C-alpha positions in Angstrom: 123.3 98.6 112.8 124.1 96.1 115.6 127.8 96.0 116.4 129.8 92.8 116.0 130.1 90.9 119.3 133.7 90.6 120.6 135.0 87.1 120.4 132.6 86.0 117.7 134.5 83.7 115.3 135.3 85.7 112.2 134.4 84.4 108.8 135.5 87.3 106.8 137.2 86.2 103.6 139.2 89.4 103.8 141.1 88.0 106.8 142.1 84.6 105.5 142.5 82.5 102.4 139.5 80.4 101.2 139.4 77.2 103.2 140.0 73.9 101.5 136.8 72.0 100.5 135.2 70.3 103.5 136.1 66.9 102.1 139.7 67.6 103.2 139.3 69.0 106.6 135.6 68.6 107.5 134.9 72.3 107.6 131.4 73.4 106.8 131.1 76.8 105.0 128.8 79.5 106.5 127.6 82.7 104.9 130.3 85.4 105.4 130.2 88.2 107.9 129.5 91.8 106.8 133.0 93.3 106.0 132.2 96.8 107.5 129.4 98.7 109.1 127.6 99.3 105.8 128.2 101.5 102.8 128.7 105.3 102.9 128.6 106.1 99.1 125.6 108.3 98.3 124.5 111.3 96.2 121.9 111.9 98.8 120.0 110.2 101.7 116.2 109.7 102.1 114.1 108.7 105.0 112.0 105.6 104.6 109.4 103.5 106.4 109.7 99.7 106.0 107.0 97.1 106.6 109.1 95.4 109.4 107.4 95.5 112.8 109.7 94.9 115.7 108.9 91.9 117.9 109.9 91.9 121.6 110.1 88.6 123.4 111.2 87.4 126.8 114.5 85.5 126.3 113.8 83.5 129.5 110.6 82.1 127.9 110.2 78.6 126.7 107.9 77.4 123.9 107.1 73.7 124.2 107.0 71.8 120.9 104.6 68.8 120.7 104.2 66.2 118.0 100.7 65.0 117.4 99.3 62.0 115.6 95.6 61.5 114.9 94.0 58.2 113.9 90.5 56.9 113.7 89.5 54.6 116.5 88.2 52.1 114.0 90.6 51.2 111.3 89.5 51.5 107.6 88.0 48.5 106.0 90.8 48.2 103.4 93.4 48.3 106.1 95.4 51.2 104.7 95.9 54.3 106.9 93.3 56.9 106.3 94.6 60.4 105.5 92.6 62.9 107.5 92.3 66.3 105.8 93.8 69.4 107.4 90.4 71.0 108.0 89.3 67.8 109.9 92.4 67.8 111.9 91.8 71.3 113.1 88.2 70.3 114.2 89.5 67.3 116.1 92.2 69.5 117.9 89.5 72.1 118.7 87.1 69.5 120.1 89.8 68.0 122.4 90.7 71.4 123.7 87.1 72.5 124.2 86.3 69.2 126.1 89.1 69.8 128.5 90.2 73.5 128.6 91.9 73.1 131.9 94.5 70.7 130.6 94.4 72.0 127.0 94.0 75.8 127.0 93.3 76.8 123.4 94.5 80.4 123.8 97.9 79.2 125.0 98.7 77.0 122.0 99.3 77.3 118.3 98.8 74.6 115.7 100.4 74.3 112.3 97.4 72.2 111.0 99.3 69.0 110.6 101.8 67.5 113.1 103.0 70.2 115.4 101.5 72.1 118.4 103.4 74.8 120.1 102.4 75.7 123.7 103.2 78.4 126.2 102.3 76.0 129.0 102.9 72.4 129.7 100.4 70.0 128.1 99.6 66.4 129.1 101.2 63.8 126.9 99.8 60.4 125.9 96.7 59.2 123.9 93.3 60.9 124.2 89.9 59.8 122.8 88.1 62.5 120.8 84.5 62.1 119.7 83.4 64.2 116.8 79.9 64.5 115.3 80.3 64.0 111.6 78.2 63.0 108.6 74.5 62.5 109.2 74.8 63.1 113.0 77.1 60.0 113.3 79.8 60.2 116.0 83.4 59.2 114.9 86.0 58.5 117.5 89.7 59.4 117.1 92.9 58.7 119.0 94.8 61.9 119.5 98.4 61.2 120.5 100.6 63.9 121.8 104.2 63.8 122.8 106.8 66.4 123.8 109.5 66.9 121.1 111.5 69.9 122.3 111.6 72.8 124.6 112.5 75.9 122.6 114.4 78.3 124.7 114.1 81.8 123.3 117.4 82.8 124.9 119.0 80.9 122.0 117.4 83.2 119.5 118.6 86.2 121.5 122.2 84.7 121.3 121.8 84.5 117.5 120.5 88.1 117.1 123.4 89.4 119.2 126.0 87.4 117.3 126.9 85.0 120.0 125.5 82.0 118.0 126.6 81.3 114.5 123.8 79.0 113.3 120.2 80.4 113.1 117.9 78.5 115.4 115.3 77.7 112.7 113.2 75.5 115.1 112.6 78.5 117.4 111.8 80.8 114.5 109.4 78.3 113.0 107.7 77.8 116.3 107.3 81.5 116.8 106.1 81.9 113.2 103.3 79.3 113.8 102.3 81.3 117.0 102.2 84.5 114.9 99.9 82.9 112.3 97.6 81.2 114.8 95.1 84.0 115.1 94.7 84.7 111.4 94.5 80.9 110.9 91.4 80.8 113.2 89.8 83.9 111.9 90.6 84.0 108.2 90.9 81.9 105.0 94.4 80.4 104.7 95.7 80.1 101.2 99.3 79.0 100.8 101.3 81.5 102.8 98.7 84.3 102.8 95.5 85.0 104.8 92.3 86.4 103.4 89.1 87.7 104.9 86.1 85.3 105.0 83.9 88.0 103.6 85.4 89.9 100.7 84.7 93.6 100.0 81.6 94.1 98.0 83.4 96.6 95.7 85.9 93.9 94.8 83.4 91.8 92.9 84.8 90.6 89.6 81.6 89.3 88.1 81.1 85.7 86.8 80.9 84.3 90.4 84.4 85.6 91.2 85.8 88.1 93.6 89.1 89.8 94.3 90.3 89.2 97.9 92.7 91.5 99.7 94.8 89.6 102.2 98.3 89.6 103.7 101.5 87.5 103.9 103.3 87.5 107.2 106.7 86.2 108.2 109.3 86.6 110.9 112.8 87.8 110.1 116.0 88.1 112.1 117.3 91.6 111.6 119.9 94.1 112.9 117.2 95.7 115.1 116.2 92.3 116.5 113.3 90.0 115.6 110.7 91.6 113.2 107.4 90.7 111.7 107.4 91.4 108.0 103.9 91.7 106.6 102.9 92.5 103.0 99.6 93.1 101.1 98.5 90.2 98.8 95.6 90.0 96.3 94.1 86.9 94.8 91.1 86.1 92.6 88.7 83.6 94.4 85.5 81.8 93.4 82.8 83.1 95.6 81.2 81.0 98.4 77.9 80.4 96.8 75.7 77.6 95.4 76.9 75.8 92.3 73.7 76.8 90.5 74.2 80.5 91.3 77.8 80.3 90.3 76.9 78.9 86.9 74.3 81.6 86.4 76.9 84.2 86.9 79.8 82.4 85.3 78.3 80.9 82.1 76.3 82.9 79.6 72.8 81.7 79.0 73.0 79.0 81.7 69.5 78.2 83.0 67.7 79.3 79.9 65.5 76.9 78.0 67.4 74.6 75.6 70.8 75.3 77.2 73.1 72.6 75.9 76.6 73.8 76.5 77.4 71.3 79.2 81.0 71.0 78.1 81.5 74.6 79.3 79.9 73.7 82.6 82.1 70.7 83.0 85.2 72.7 82.2 84.2 75.5 84.7 83.5 73.0 87.6 86.0 70.2 87.2 88.4 70.1 90.1 86.5 72.6 92.3 85.8 71.7 95.9 82.2 71.8 97.2 80.3 71.2 100.4 76.9 69.4 100.2 73.7 70.7 101.9 71.4 67.7 101.8 73.1 66.1 104.9 75.0 67.3 107.9 78.7 67.1 107.1 81.7 69.5 106.8 83.5 67.3 104.4 84.8 68.8 101.2 84.3 67.0 97.9 86.1 67.6 94.6 84.0 67.7 91.4 85.2 65.0 89.1 82.9 66.0 86.3 79.3 65.8 85.2 77.1 62.8 84.7 76.3 61.9 81.1 72.6 61.6 81.8 70.4 64.2 83.4 69.2 63.8 87.0 65.8 62.5 86.1 67.4 59.6 84.1 69.9 58.5 86.7 69.3 55.4 88.7 71.5 53.0 90.7 71.4 49.8 92.8 70.8 50.1 96.5 71.9 47.2 98.7 70.3 46.0 101.9 73.0 46.5 104.7 71.9 43.1 106.2 71.6 41.5 102.7 68.1 40.0 103.6 66.7 41.3 100.3 68.3 41.5 96.9 69.6 44.9 95.7 67.0 47.1 94.1 67.2 49.6 91.4 66.1 53.1 92.4 66.0 56.4 90.6 68.1 59.2 92.0 65.1 61.5 92.4 63.2 58.8 94.4 66.2 58.1 96.5 66.6 61.8 97.6 62.8 61.9 98.3 62.9 58.7 100.5 66.3 59.3 102.2 66.3 63.0 102.7 62.7 64.1 102.2 63.9 66.4 99.4 62.5 67.0 96.0 65.1 67.7 93.3 64.1 70.9 91.4 66.5 70.8 88.4 65.8 67.4 87.1 66.9 68.2 83.6 70.4 69.1 84.7 73.3 66.6 85.0 74.5 65.7 88.5 78.0 66.4 89.8 80.2 63.4 90.2 81.8 63.8 93.7 83.2 60.2 93.8 86.8 59.2 94.7 89.0 56.3 93.9 86.7 55.0 91.1 83.6 55.1 93.3 80.6 57.0 91.9 78.9 59.7 94.1 76.2 61.6 92.1 74.8 64.7 93.8 72.4 67.2 92.2 74.0 70.6 91.6 71.4 72.4 93.8 72.7 70.6 96.9 76.3 71.8 96.4 78.1 74.9 97.7 81.5 76.1 96.5 84.0 76.0 99.3 85.5 79.4 100.2 89.0 80.5 99.4 89.4 78.7 96.0 91.8 80.5 93.8 90.7 81.3 90.2 93.8 81.5 87.9 94.6 85.1 86.9 95.4 84.1 83.3 91.8 82.8 82.8 90.1 86.1 83.9 88.4 88.1 81.2 90.2 91.3 80.3 88.2 93.8 82.4 88.4 91.5 85.5 92.1 90.9 84.9 92.7 94.7 84.6 90.8 95.4 87.8 92.7 92.7 89.7 96.0 94.0 88.4 95.0 97.5 89.4 94.3 96.7 93.1 97.3 94.3 93.2 99.6 97.1 92.0 98.6 99.5 94.8 100.5 102.8 94.9 103.0 103.1 97.8 100.8 105.3 100.0 97.8 103.0 99.6 99.8 99.8 100.2 101.4 101.4 103.3 98.0 102.2 104.7 96.6 98.7 104.0 99.6 97.0 105.6 99.2 99.2 108.7 95.5 98.4 109.0 96.2 94.6 108.6 98.8 94.6 111.3 96.4 96.3 113.7 93.4 94.2 112.7 91.8 91.9 115.3 91.9 89.1 112.8 95.6 89.7 112.1 98.7 88.2 113.7 98.6 90.6 116.6 94.9 90.1 117.5 93.2 87.6 119.7 95.8 87.8 122.5 97.6 84.7 121.4 101.0 86.3 120.7 100.9 88.1 124.0 100.2 84.8 125.8 103.6 83.6 124.5 105.3 86.6 126.0 105.7 88.3 122.6 104.8 91.9 121.7 104.6 93.4 118.3 105.2 97.1 117.7 102.5 98.0 115.2 104.2 101.0 113.5 106.6 100.6 110.6 110.4 100.7 111.1 111.9 104.1 110.2 115.4 104.3 108.7 117.7 106.4 106.5 118.7 105.0 103.2 121.3 106.1 100.6 120.8 106.8 96.9 123.6 105.6 94.7 124.5 107.8 91.7 123.9 106.3 88.2 126.9 105.4 86.0 127.8 107.3 82.8 127.0 105.3 79.7 128.3 105.2 76.2 126.5 104.9 72.9 127.5 105.7 69.3 126.9 109.1 67.7 126.8 110.1 64.1 129.5 108.5 62.2 130.0 105.8 64.8 131.9 108.0 67.2 131.5 107.0 70.9 129.5 109.6 72.9 129.0 109.9 76.7 125.4 109.6 78.0 124.2 111.0 81.3 120.9 109.4 82.3 117.8 111.3 83.4 118.3 111.9 87.2 114.7 111.0 88.2 113.9 107.9 86.2 117.5 107.0 85.2 116.4 106.4 81.6 118.0 107.3 78.4 116.7 107.5 74.8 118.1 106.4 71.4 117.0 109.5 69.5 119.9 110.5 67.2 122.1 107.8 68.8 123.2 104.4 67.8 124.3 101.1 69.5 128.0 100.9 70.6 128.4 97.9 68.3 125.7 97.4 65.7 125.9 94.0 63.8 125.8 94.0 60.1 122.8 91.9 58.9 123.2 90.6 55.3 121.2 87.4 55.4 117.9 87.4 57.1 114.4 86.2 56.2 110.8 86.8 57.1 108.4 83.9 57.9 104.9 85.3 57.9 102.5 83.1 59.7 99.8 85.8 59.4 99.7 85.6 55.6 96.5 83.5 55.5 94.8 85.2 58.4 91.8 87.6 58.2 92.8 90.7 56.2 92.9 92.9 59.3 95.3 90.5 61.0 97.7 90.1 58.1 101.2 91.7 58.1 101.8 94.5 55.6 105.4 93.5 54.6 105.8 96.5 52.2 105.3 98.8 55.2 107.0 96.8 58.0 110.2 95.6 56.3 111.4 99.0 55.0 110.6 100.6 58.4 112.5 98.0 60.3 115.5 98.3 58.0 115.5 102.0 58.3 115.3 102.0 62.1 118.1 99.4 62.4 120.3 101.5 60.1 119.6 104.6 62.3 120.8 102.5 65.3 124.0 101.5 63.6 123.0 98.1 62.3 123.7 97.9 58.6 120.7 95.8 57.4 120.0 94.7 53.8 116.7 93.5 52.4 115.6 90.1 53.5 116.8 87.3 51.3 113.5 85.5 51.6 109.9 86.3 52.4 107.9 83.1 53.1 104.1 83.1 53.6 102.7 80.6 56.1 99.6 80.0 58.2 99.0 80.0 61.9 97.8 76.4 61.7 101.4 75.4 60.8 102.5 76.3 64.3 100.3 73.6 65.7 102.1 70.6 64.2 105.6 69.9 65.6 106.7 67.7 62.7 105.2 69.9 60.0 106.7 73.0 61.6 110.1 71.4 61.7 109.9 70.7 58.0 108.8 74.3 57.3 111.7 75.8 59.3 114.2 73.5 57.8 113.0 74.3 54.3 112.9 78.0 54.9 116.4 78.3 56.5 117.9 76.0 53.9 116.4 78.0 51.0 117.3 81.4 52.6 120.9 80.2 53.1 121.2 79.1 49.5 119.8 82.4 48.2 122.0 84.4 50.6 125.0 82.2 49.9 125.8 81.8 53.6 124.2 80.8 56.9 121.0 82.6 57.8 121.7 85.1 60.6 118.2 85.6 61.9 114.6 84.6 61.0 111.8 87.1 61.8 108.6 85.2 62.5 105.3 87.2 62.3 102.1 85.9 64.0 98.6 87.4 64.1 98.3 86.6 67.9 100.1 84.8 70.7 100.1 81.1 70.0 101.0 78.0 71.9 103.1 76.9 68.9 105.6 79.5 70.0 107.2 76.9 72.2 107.5 74.5 69.2 109.1 77.2 67.1 111.7 78.1 69.8 112.6 74.4 70.6 113.0 73.5 66.9 115.0 76.6 65.9 117.2 76.6 69.0 117.9 72.9 69.6 117.5 71.3 66.2 118.1 73.7 63.3 120.4 76.3 64.9 118.9 79.6 63.7 118.2 82.7 65.8 114.5 83.8 65.6 112.7 87.0 66.4 109.0 86.8 66.9 106.6 89.7 66.6 102.8 90.3 66.3 101.4 91.6 63.0 99.4 94.3 64.7 102.5 95.8 66.3 104.6 95.3 63.2 102.0 97.1 61.0 101.9 100.0 63.4 105.7 100.2 63.0 106.0 102.8 65.8 109.5 104.1 66.3 109.7 102.8 69.9 108.5 99.3 68.9 111.0 99.1 66.1 113.8 100.2 68.4 112.8 97.5 70.9 113.0 94.9 68.1 116.4 96.3 67.1 117.7 96.1 70.7 116.8 92.4 70.8 118.0 91.5 67.3 121.4 93.2 67.8 121.9 91.5 71.2 120.9 88.1 69.7 123.5 88.5 67.0 126.3 89.4 69.3 126.2 93.2 69.1 126.6 95.6 72.0 123.7 98.0 72.6 125.0 100.1 75.5 128.1 100.0 77.7 129.5 101.7 80.8 132.0 104.5 80.2 134.2 103.2 83.0 135.0 99.7 84.0 132.7 98.0 86.6 133.5 99.2 90.1 136.1 97.3 92.1 137.6 95.7 89.0 138.5 99.0 87.2 142.1 99.0 88.4 142.7 95.2 88.4 144.2 93.1 85.6 142.9 89.8 84.5 139.5 88.7 83.1 136.3 88.7 85.0 133.3 86.5 84.3 129.8 87.1 85.8 127.6 84.0 86.2 123.8 83.8 86.8 122.0 80.6 87.8 118.3 79.9 88.3 115.9 76.9 88.4 112.4 77.0 86.9 110.0 74.6 88.6 106.8 73.1 87.2 103.4 74.3 88.4 102.0 73.1 91.7 99.6 70.7 90.1 102.3 69.1 88.0 103.8 66.2 89.9 106.1 64.7 87.3 107.7 67.3 85.0 111.4 68.0 85.6 112.7 71.3 86.9 114.8 73.3 84.4 118.2 74.6 85.5 119.8 77.4 83.6 123.3 79.0 84.0 124.4 82.0 82.0 127.8 83.8 81.9 129.4 86.9 80.4 132.0 86.2 77.6 133.3 89.8 77.0 135.5 91.7 79.4 135.5 94.6 80.3 132.1 95.4 78.8 130.6 92.3 80.4 127.3 92.6 78.6 127.4 89.6 76.2 126.2 86.3 77.7 126.1 82.6 76.7 123.7 80.1 78.3 123.2 76.5 79.1 120.0 74.8 80.2 119.4 71.3 81.6 116.5 69.3 82.9 116.7 67.9 86.4 114.7 66.1 89.1 111.2 67.3 89.7 111.1 70.4 92.0 114.8 70.1 92.9 116.3 73.5 93.7 119.9 72.3 93.8 121.4 72.5 90.3 122.5 68.9 89.9 125.1 69.5 87.2 126.1 73.1 88.1 129.8 72.3 87.9 129.5 70.8 84.4 127.5 73.7 83.1 129.9 76.3 84.6 132.9 74.4 83.1 131.2 74.6 79.7 130.7 78.3 80.1 134.4 78.8 81.1 135.4 76.8 78.0 133.2 79.1 75.9 134.9 82.1 77.5 138.3 80.7 76.8 137.5 79.9 73.2 136.3 83.4 72.5 139.0 85.3 74.5 142.0 82.8 74.3 142.2 83.0 78.1 140.2 81.8 81.1 138.7 84.3 83.5 140.7 84.9 86.7 137.8 86.1 88.7 134.2 84.7 88.8 131.2 86.4 90.4 128.2 84.1 90.7 124.6 85.4 91.2 122.2 82.6 92.3 118.5 83.1 92.1 115.6 81.3 93.7 117.4 80.2 96.8 115.6 80.8 100.2 117.5 81.3 103.4 116.9 77.7 104.3 118.8 76.7 101.2 121.9 78.8 101.7 123.7 75.8 103.1 122.9 73.8 99.9 124.2 76.6 97.7 127.4 76.9 99.7 128.3 73.4 100.7 127.0 71.5 97.7 126.8 73.7 94.6 129.8 75.9 95.4 132.0 73.1 96.8 131.2 70.9 93.7 132.2 73.7 91.4 135.5 74.4 93.3 136.4 70.7 93.1 135.6 70.6 89.4 137.9 73.6 88.9 140.6 72.0 91.0 140.5 68.8 88.9 141.5 71.0 86.0 144.2 72.7 87.9 142.2 76.0 87.6 141.9 78.3 90.6 139.9 81.4 89.9 138.7 83.6 92.8 135.0 83.3 93.4 132.2 85.4 94.9 128.8 83.8 95.4 125.7 86.1 95.9 122.1 85.1 96.3 119.6 87.5 94.6 116.1 87.2 96.1 112.9 88.8 94.7 110.5 86.5 96.5 110.5 88.4 99.8 107.9 90.6 101.5 110.0 93.7 102.4 108.7 97.0 101.0 110.2 100.4 101.2 108.0 103.5 101.6 109.3 107.1 101.3 108.5 109.0 104.5 107.5 112.2 102.7 107.0 113.4 99.2 110.5 114.8 99.0 112.0 111.4 99.9 110.3 109.6 96.9 110.2 109.9 93.2 107.4 111.2 91.0 105.2 108.1 91.5 105.7 108.0 95.3 108.2 105.1 95.0 111.8 105.1 96.3 114.2 106.5 93.6 116.4 104.2 91.5 119.6 103.5 93.3 118.0 103.2 96.8 120.1 100.9 99.0 119.4 99.8 102.5 122.1 97.9 104.5 121.2 98.8 108.1 118.4 98.2 110.6 116.3 95.7 108.6 119.2 93.6 107.2 120.8 90.5 108.8 122.3 91.0 112.3 125.8 90.1 111.1 125.9 88.5 107.6 126.6 90.5 104.4 123.3 91.4 102.8 121.5 94.5 101.6 118.4 95.7 99.7 118.8 97.5 96.4 116.0 99.1 94.4 117.8 99.6 91.1 114.8 100.5 88.9 112.2 103.3 88.5 108.9 102.1 89.8 106.2 103.4 87.5 103.4 101.0 88.6 102.4 99.9 92.0 105.0 99.7 94.8 108.6 99.0 93.9 110.0 95.7 95.3 113.8 95.9 96.1 116.0 93.0 95.3 117.6 91.4 98.4 121.3 90.5 97.8 123.0 88.1 100.3 126.7 87.4 99.9 127.5 83.8 100.9 131.1 83.6 99.8 133.7 86.2 98.8 137.2 85.7 97.7 137.4 89.2 96.3 137.1 91.1 99.6 134.3 93.4 98.5 133.4 96.3 100.7 129.7 97.2 101.0 130.2 100.2 98.7 132.1 98.3 96.1 129.6 95.5 95.7 126.5 97.7 95.9 127.9 100.0 93.2 129.0 97.1 91.0 125.6 95.5 91.1 123.8 98.8 90.5 126.0 99.7 87.5 125.4 96.2 86.0 121.7 96.9 86.1 122.2 99.5 83.4 123.7 96.9 80.9 120.5 94.9 80.3 120.2 94.5 76.5 116.4 94.7 76.1 115.7 98.2 77.4 117.0 101.7 77.9 116.7 101.9 81.7 118.1 100.1 84.7 116.4 96.8 85.5 115.2 95.6 89.0 117.4 92.5 89.0 121.1 92.2 88.2 121.3 91.0 84.6 123.0 87.6 85.1 120.1 86.5 87.2 117.5 88.2 84.9 119.0 86.3 81.9 119.2 83.0 83.8 115.5 83.4 84.6 114.7 83.9 80.9 116.8 80.9 80.0 115.2 78.6 82.6 111.7 79.7 81.4 112.9 78.9 77.8 113.8 75.4 79.1 110.3 75.1 80.5 109.0 75.8 77.0 111.4 73.2 75.5 110.0 70.7 77.9 106.4 71.4 77.0 107.3 71.2 73.3 109.0 67.9 73.8 106.2 66.3 75.8 103.3 67.7 73.7 105.1 66.7 70.6 105.0 63.0 71.6 101.4 62.6 70.5 101.4 60.7 67.1 99.6 63.4 65.0 102.3 66.0 65.9 105.3 64.1 64.8 106.4 63.8 61.2 107.9 60.5 60.3 109.6 62.2 57.3 112.0 64.2 59.5 115.1 62.2 60.4 116.0 64.7 63.1 112.7 64.2 65.0 113.0 60.5 65.5 110.9 58.5 67.9 113.8 58.1 70.3 114.3 61.9 70.6 110.6 62.2 71.6 110.3 59.1 73.7 108.8 58.9 77.2 112.2 59.4 78.7 112.8 62.6 76.8 111.5 64.7 79.7 114.8 64.0 81.5 117.0 63.5 78.4 119.5 66.3 78.2 119.8 65.8 74.5 116.3 67.1 74.1 117.3 70.4 75.6 120.9 70.9 74.5 121.3 74.0 72.3 122.4 73.6 68.7 126.1 74.2 68.5 125.6 77.2 66.2 123.7 79.0 69.0 125.8 78.1 72.0 127.6 81.4 72.0 124.7 83.7 71.1 122.1 85.5 73.3 119.2 83.7 71.6 117.0 84.1 74.8 116.7 87.9 75.0 
């Protein structure tokens, strides 16, 4: 590990009191410094290889950063600026550089595809005319403007890596990152942050016009060993580069056969796909808007004389293609594709359209065999993944090929980084034995798992009032629940696990169709819960809902029960319920007991660091769930969870709120945390003295936001209440590319993955900030991904050993399983709650359509389902009866 540089300004919390909020003295908070030289705690050490490839660079070098602007020479007719697609911008850049290679040496530059060019040599600045041959051999002229923005001195990056500079020089790293990606950008298909080969492997064909594509994701990282290229293997499903006709023959059954009429399936399969056309010379990409209602032979349109000397004439599409392009249309009985934009029609026969390469096909739409194959090659075993990563780094198409990196004075070592890691020992656990006596459990040393055979939960909840709502009752006989088999089996399994469970007070038959109507489902749930409560003479504790298959109405069920009615639900599939396997019933019992406030498993000892200290400790998890990339309006969903029992620290309460679209900052983080502190105080009659916050979903570029906005707003909110707990803020990252590979068989587990408890806090970690990688779970499939923990703020003066052991032990307290999980539970639960908020939003928005809303329900008024409901907190606020329960597990 790189030593601390003498004279570097110390930020260690251990050496000073927390500073006042910046509003008082103008200080800006920075991530804290590592408190020591790394941990030493270990039951053994193992040798690893890591997919970090050291990058050497000349600190005296300068990368010149230029801003470019490209505009057509002739302005558009409507006067609005014309947006030039990225593929076109690259062609214009290439043409300029090819026309004048002396002034614009292509091999000495890197382009980000939009506004920025980075160059190893000085480029001329000013405006340049570029002529590009485009559609139908026409020449289009562009003005290519280039100006110098900055000179990036790599010596500044060296200063940061050696600890002489506090703030990371992101502009330099971003420039070097573009340089590193320039060669694959030119040679491969770029999709998001990953690169894929132009020609996929033949053995990766998925059928139906689809293929799996094995690519890679590269990125530069500042580490203790210096700058490193981190590169990981990535697999996506693509539509193949082929004609639309051939794609449909492969993708849709019976397409092309006489009397084929399923054009709705064709429209669904093609809508939104990008194509090139072959009947004229152009590289333009068009998006399919749909199919024409008439077939090609019936289509006609008006053609205007450009000089308007003769009136417009009507012409058939088949005649137009014959006259204009000397082409006969073969498939005249097929509809055409509508490739028009902005309301303008552009009908093109299918046979003249080719699918553009690199178009992702959604994984969830793959048929089962193709989906399993894609999953199989995505979850490559460690040895296979390591081999593929090494091949990709050394490839001529990869980031190190083409000589571009070398032209910028950079050199990449193409062998993985070796290091020695430590294995933390698992904690001892407690369960209940026969008669409810607490017994000590030692976990399996290899997988760190434990079983419930002959054992019971630490605290099993008594269940006296529960009901079954059977949505499978009217399904086909093979899909129906057998209640006489399932219910006694569930009761018996729960009793074995220490949950005293009586017979259900109500069994209510229902149909799957009732899940489709929001208003009707509300009435059903209200009626069932009211009836069950009357029969049971008390509030219903839990409603078990049985379905014959996964159903989109699940979101309606959860939203109604958790925000409107206030009843805990447990859903299960009839096929699994009928099998009534012991392990499945145990999994149901784990969830039910946790949802009702029971305790499944606990640590024998208190959590590390806090074992000898007085006062209460609360652990907080926070996450934000963002809408899909194509959704441009839906709110992001923020979730915050917190423990409410100390010292067990395994019961959580949650809050979820909508916020601005794709906003990572939790806008009301302080209010949500205050609510959770109030819940803690109500349950324990005391507020927590110490708070440890785990924040998920925050990239390194957003650390400043988490520190100087979220944390500061929380501290101020606490101060306004005259409440001053000590706080630690830790970011937990799963979206990174770092992978750990055992160097030999004896260094790994039975699947070839690193063992549970593997911790790395040297060599590949930050040069001086407090971070580490922890693989807390047993990797049974694919290659284990460690979680990267980065400490931003620490009032508790944790050492590396204390914090690593604390987090690892917490991973054994997750309520839903009998093994340690890959992510510290507060973050895991926050992720579940944020996703639940996404389901709430979908239920709210889909429920606005008139047929779904029952006017008979006073609770589902039009105001609660109005167009503003998507951002209305009241639509997502939990029912008061559930605010202190783990409804989300």
